[in-house]
N, C-alpha and C positions, 0 to 999 in steps of 0.2 A: 503493499499502501505505498503508495507515494501521499510525502505531505507538499505543505504549500509553507514560504516563507513569510514570515510579517506581513509583506507588500504586494505580494502577488497572487493571483490568480488568473488561471486562462479564461474564466466565464466573468463576462464584465456586464453589471446592468446599468445602464445612463438612465437618469430622468430628470426634467426640467419643468417645476413648479409654471405653469402656463396660464399665470396669471395675468388680467382680470377674469375671472370664472364665473359665471354663469349663475344665480342665487338658486334659478329651479329646475336649468337644465339636468341635473344628477336624478331628479323625478322620473324622466323617461326615456331616459340613455339604456336603461332594460330593453323599449322596444327601437329605440335606433341599432341599439348592435346585434338586434337579432339575425339581420343577414350574414353578421360574420359568423355568429355561433353555429347560423348552420352549416357555414362552408368550414368553419373550424372542425365542426363535429366530421364530418368528411377527410381532410385533412389530419387528422389523428390518428383516424385510420389508415392512412397511409404511413405515415410514423411508426404506427407498430408495428406493420410489416418493413418497414426499413429498417428499424432499430433490432427485430430478431434479424433479419439480411444482415444488417452487420455487427450482430453475433455472431453468425456461423464464418462471416468474413474475418474478423477478428481473431479469432481460435483458428484459424486455419495463418493464416498470413501476418498476423501481427496489425492490419493497416484497416480504417474507415475506411469505405471505399470513398473515395471524395467527393461524387454527385450523392450519393445515400447523404452524406454528414453535408451537405449545400444544403440538400432536399429539407431535412431536418430541424436546421439551425433555423431556416425560416420559416417553419412552423414556430419554433418556441418564438421566434424574432417577433411572425404575426400576434401571438398568443399575448404576449406583452405587451404591442402595443393598447390592442383590445381591451385587455385589463386595466391598463394604465388610464383609459379612458373611462373605462366601465367600473365596477366595482373591488377593485384592488387598489384604486388609486385614486381616480375621479381628481387625479394632476392635470387632465386639459379637456378642453372642449371642442379642441377641432376630433373631427372626424377624422378614424384611421383609414388608412390606406389597403386597399384589396393586392397586397403585395407581399410575396416571400422575400422581395429585395428590403434592403437598408434603407431608409429613407432617412437622411442626414439630416432635414432641420425640423423632422417629426419627435416632439418631446421625451419620448421614449424608445431608446435604441436599446440594443442588444447585439454583444460581442463572443466568440467563442474560437480560439484558438486550432487551429485544425494542427490535431495530434501526429507528429510522423509515424511512432509506432505509439503500439497499445499493448497491456499484457496478457499474452492467453490465460495467465491464472487469473488473474482480477476479472477478465469477463466472466467469471463461472461465479465469481460470489460478490463483487463490488455492488452490483443493485439491488440485491434481498439482505444478505446477511451485513458487509459492512457500513452499508448508507442507514442499516435498521437503526443505531441509535437517531440520527437525522430524522428519521421518518416521524421520529415521537416529538422531535420540535416542531416541524413541519405539520405533523395533525394538532398541537394546540396553534399555531399562527392560523393554519388553514380551516381548522374545524372538523376533526375527529375522522382525517384522511379524504376531507373531501376535495381537498387539492387535487391528490393525487389519485388516483382511481384504479386498480390494477385489471387488465384485460386478457385474454388468454393468454396475448402473446407475451412475452416476458417483462418487456419494459415500457409497454403501451401506458399511459396514464392522460386522464385529463384531468385539466388545470379551471378552478372554480373559487371563487372569494369563498369565506365563511371566516369560524374562528373568532380568532383573534382580531386578523386583518379586518374584516367586514364588521365587528363592531368600532374598531375605531375607524375606520372608515364613515360608517354609518352616522357618528359623533360626530366625524368633521363637516360630513353634510348637513347637518340641524345645525351647527354653527356656521355653517356658509351662509346656510338661506337667512338667517338671523343678525347676520353680521356682513356678509357678502366679501369674509374673508377667509383664509382655509388657515386653521391653527398651524403655524411652520413645526412647532414641537410634534405633534400628530403627523402630521407629514413625513416626518424625519423619520420616525419610528418604524410607521408604514413603510417606506423604502426600503428601510434595513431589513424589515420580515420577505417582504418582494424577494430582494436581493438572494436574501438567503434559501427560497423555495427556489427561485430560476437557479442558482449554483445547484442545491442539491438533485433538480432536475436533468439538468445536464448530467451529471455525474452518472445520474442510476441511469439515461437514455444514454451510457458506453462511450460517451463526448471526452473523456477525457478520464485517465485515471489518477488524478490529483484529486487527494481528498478536500470535501470541501470545509474551508474553517469553522471553529466552533466559537463564530463573532459575530456580532451585531455592529455592521458597517453601513450606520444608518445617514439619511440624507440620500438626496439624487447624484451629488456625484459619488462613482465608485472609486476608492480610492487604492483598488489594485490599477487605476489604468483610466482613461478615458477610451469611448468608443473611436475610431480613426474619422475623422471626418471627413476624409477622400479616400476612395478606392485604393489601391497600394499599388504601385505601380508596375507593370508587369516584368521589367525586368528585376525588380524584385523580388521575385516571386520566384517561388518553383518553377520547373515548367508542367507539372503536374497540378497546377492551379489554375492555368488557363483553357478554364472549360468553356465549352457553348453556354446561352441561358437556360434557365430553367425559365421557359415559356409558356404563359393560359394554357397553351395546347400541351403541353406535356406533363402541366403539372395536373392538369384534368387528365391525363390520360392515366397518371399513377392511383388517381384517386377513383378513377374509376372500376382500375384493377386489382386496388385493396379493398373494395366493397366485394367486390369477385372472387378474392380470393379467400377474403374472411367468410362469404355467404358458401361458397365449397367447402369450409371446413363444420360446418352446422350440416349440411347433405351430408359432405361423409359419416360425419357424428351419426345423423339419424337414420339413413341407411343402412349403417354396419350397426346400430344396435336391434333395428327392424329382422337385419338376417340372421343376429345372436340369437332373437327369441324364436323366430320360425327356426332354425335350429337345433334350438336348445332347449326351449320350453315345450315344444307338443310332446302330449300323453301318447297310451297307444295306439290308438286311435285316430291320430292326426287332428285333434283337437285342442285349441289353446283355452286354459279354463282355469277361473279361480273358485274358493268354494271360502264360504264363511257358517259357522255356527248365529243361528239366531235363535232367542227365548223370550217369550210373550206370554203375560198371563188376558192376553184378548184372543181374537178369536182368527186373524190371518197375519201375514208377514207379508207386503206386496213390495215391489221393487217400487223407485219413481219410474215416470213414464217414459220409455224407452222409444226416441225419434228414429226412425230408417226411413231418411227420403222424406219425399213432400209429400207425400199417400199419391204417388202419379203412378198409373199403373205401366206409364214406359220406362220408370225406372227401374223395375221388377229386375230384368236380364241383367242390368248393372250390379244391384245391391246382390242380389244372388253370386256374381260372378266374385265379388268382392267379400263377401262375408259369407257364402257356401251355406252349409246347414249349420243351424243353431241348437244348441243341445244345454236342455235342464235339467240337472239333478237333484231329487231331494230324499237325503234319508233322515226318519225317524229311530235314536238310538233306541228307543223302545220297540223292541220288535215283535210285541202284539199290539203296538198298536198302529192302524193303516194313517196313510199321509197322501192328501193329495197336493198336485200340482200342477199348476194351470197356465196357459200365455192367453189374454183376452184382449179385447181392442180398451185402451185405458178407459172412455166415455165411461163404457159397461160396466168396468172395474171399480169407477167411481160411485157408480148408482149401487151398486151390489152389495157395496162395504160403506156406504152410507148411514148413517149413527150405528155402525157396529165397532165396537172397541179392536184397534188394530196398530200396524207398529208399519212406518212406511222406511223402505232404507234409500238412503241419496249414495253416497260415496259409497260403492260396492265393499272397498277395502277395507275402508277405516273410520268412514264417518257415523256417527252413532243415530240410532234409528229414531223417528219420529214419531209419536205416539200421539194418536188418535183417540180420543176418550168418546164415549158413548154407551148406550144401555140397551142399544136394541141386537140381539142375536144374530149371527149370522146366517144364512140358508144353504142346506144340505149341498155343497156344490157342485156334486154332478147332476140335480136336478136342474143347474142352469144350462141355459142353452149359447153360454156366450162363449164359449174355449175354442181358440182355432187349435188350440192342441192340450191334451189331458192325461192324466194316468194318476193310479190311485192304488192304494194296495199297502202290505207290509215292508218291510226295510226300506232299500231304494228303489224309488221310482224315478224310470228317466224318458221323457219325453225329447223327439228331435222334429222340429219343425224348420221348413224354409221359411228365411226372414224375406218380409213384404215391407213395402212400403208402409206409414201409417205413425200412429202413437198407439205403444203397445205395453200390458203391464206384466208381469211376473206376479203370480200369488201361489203363499203354501200354508194350505190349511189341515187342520183335521178332518180326514175323512167323512168322520162320524158329525162335525160339526161342531165337537164339542171345545171348548173355552182353555187356551194353557199350549200354547205350540210350543215344538223344540224340535229342532231339524238343524239340520248341515246341509244347505243350500251352492251348489255348483252351477256358472253360468259360462260354458262354454263359448266356441266358436271356428269353423274350419280356415277360415280366412284365406281361401285358395291364392288370394293374389299378392299375400305378402311379399312371397319371392319376388314377387315381380315387381312389387310396388318398393323394394329397397336396392332391387338391381338398376331402377329408373335412378332414384334418389344417388346411388355413388357414381352412376352415369353422367348424372347432371354435375356432380361436384368433383368428378375430374374433369370434363368439360370447362368448366367455368374456371377452375383453376387453372387450364391450361390458358386460356384467356385471358384472363389476368394477370396471370405471369409473364404472358407476352407484353401488356400493356404497360406491365410494371417495368419490365424489363429492356426492351425500345429505347423508352426514356431516357431511363440509366446509362445506356447505351450511348444514344447521341448528345447527352449532358455532358459524358464525358470526352469526348472527343475533342480533336484540337481545335482553336479558333481559328478562322480564315482569317490570313492575313487582311490587316484595315479594317480588322473587326474585330478587335482583342479588349472588352470589356469586363467590367469586373461580373461574374456570375450572379446573378439574380439569386440563386440562396447562397452563396459565399459570405461567411462570417469570420472568416481569418483572416490573422493578421501576423506575419511572418518576417 
């Protein structure tokens, strides 16, 4: 773990209190900043993907790919401007620009020195283990971890105001509303906390091996050095730094690619889970089933309304292809007592059980039954003509039913219509389409991952190429100062 000297740190956070400030504008900045928040939500997805890619690159090459670094520092820079304008600072009324580039005259700026080499060992532990003490401080400043919210990817995080920063900014806003001035002591303290959070964020995002100082450097001026006022002349920069711009088109390509890549992970996960269920959890008869034991002092145990399709006959082939045969089993532990199990339209069951003490099962796995009180005894179930499938007798009773569109209810009673029902009920279905569905999800995941990878990789390749002669400008996302 590398340490920093007293007055040097490769992450520099700079701000200027842009007075005079409007007394009331802060009340609606959340609305004005909303377009930025929507764009940043997408950019942070790309940031997470690129940070994961940088993790692999550092692990094998000890280098953070320059194009990825330029993009990620651009996202950090954009975020810092928006937060300074909004509720992590309220330090300016000037609307933030929509760009990854450094804007030299904007009141909030951010710079991170490009690391020539990064440790393979540190990349494995710094973002979670070594940074843990800082995360505790950041949680206090930003509010219980609201500032950095972990994503699926190793170092993805999202920035938002809250905690001590949010409280002090609110106090400053109220003072501003009353007096027309931002209290300087509060401003200096807020900027110190903001700076701490940004340093930790850059460290956690693998952009430096230099451990963030446990030091509250207050005020808008960063004591470790100011952000460059002008782009560094090309002749003073390493050859690898002469890169092409992160143009809006390339940035949009990366964002779309990141969204597709992250979506593909969800499709992979869902498809794999369904395939595992299909292969592992079928019983000997090929059914996927769940069972639970129920007891009531009333006359019946009924399921909640089971809606299948929209009651259209045209949907029958698709429903039967999806669900296949449905199986319901009811077992009465007392082998001398007959049990009845039946399936009927929900409206008919509701009329049958009106005024009858019974229970309704919601979540079949673990929900507590809903108790319905009443005084009316139940009519013998076998005398009713509402059932589309039924079985009764001692021991285990099974009904097999071809699912049809409509609203259905499963009911279990004692065959003699006596109160006090105790039965183990199992509901299952063949679900023959599960294999195909899991295959489609996995295939779609492969396709989206391939397309997303191309949309991410092509802009990186182009942004890493040499700048044509006569067009050598500072990269839009570059934050280095070498």
